[in-house]
C-alpha positions in Angstrom: 12.5 37.9 3.0 9.6 37.9 4.8 7.4 34.7 4.8 4.6 36.5 4.1 5.9 37.5 0.6 7.4 34.8 0.0 3.9 33.0 0.3 2.2 35.8 -1.7 5.1 34.6 -4.3 3.5 31.1 -4.1 0.5 31.9 -3.9 0.7 34.0 -7.2 1.9 31.1 -8.8 5.8 32.2 -9.1 8.4 30.0 -8.7 10.0 30.1 -5.4 12.8 27.8 -5.5 15.3 30.1 -5.5 14.6 31.0 -1.7 14.6 27.6 -0.8 17.3 25.8 0.9 17.4 22.4 -1.2 20.3 20.8 1.0 18.1 20.5 4.3 15.4 18.9 1.7 14.9 14.7 3.0 12.0 12.3 1.5 10.0 11.2 3.8 10.8 7.1 4.8 14.9 7.6 3.5 16.3 8.3 6.7 18.3 5.4 7.3 18.5 3.3 10.9 20.6 0.6 12.3 19.2 -3.0 13.0 21.2 -6.1 14.1 19.9 -9.2 12.8 21.7 -12.7 14.1 21.6 -14.8 11.0 22.5 -18.9 11.1 26.2 -19.1 9.6 25.0 -21.2 6.8 22.7 -18.2 6.0 25.4 -15.5 6.9 27.3 -18.4 4.2 24.9 -18.0 1.0 24.5 -14.3 1.5 27.9 -13.8 0.9 28.6 -16.5 -1.5 25.7 -14.4 -3.7 27.0 -11.4 -3.4 30.7 -11.6 -4.2 28.5 -13.3 -7.3 27.3 -10.1 -8.2 30.1 -8.2 -6.8 28.2 -5.9 -3.8 28.6 -6.3 -0.4 26.5 -8.8 2.1 24.8 -5.6 3.4 23.7 -4.6 -0.3 22.5 -8.0 -1.0 20.9 -7.5 1.9 18.8 -4.3 1.9 18.1 -5.0 -2.3 16.5 -8.7 -1.4 14.5 -7.0 1.5 12.7 -3.7 -0.8 12.3 -6.5 -2.8 10.5 -8.7 -1.1 8.3 -5.6 0.8 7.4 -4.8 -2.8 6.1 -7.5 -3.6 4.6 -8.1 -0.4 3.1 -4.8 -1.0 1.8 -5.1 -4.7 0.2 -8.4 -3.5 -1.9 -6.7 -0.5 -3.0 -4.0 -3.9 -4.1 -6.7 -6.4 -5.6 -9.5 -3.6 
C-alpha cells in the first residue's frame, strides 16, 4: 500500500491498524538505560533485607522505590 492510500484511509476515519507493524512500537520513556550507583554497605544490606521480605530482587526494589519517590515529587510540584 502506498503512503498516500494509507493517509486517505486515516483521513477518512478508517481503521488502519491492520497495515501497521505493532511489533516495533515503544512507549516514550520506557527504553532502559544502565547506570552504576555506589552505595555504602549498610544501604546494600538494608536493600537486600527489604527485598527479601517482599520477595523481589535488589534491583527491583531500587527501581520501584525511586519511581515512587519521583512520582511523589512530581505530584508535590503540581500541588505546590
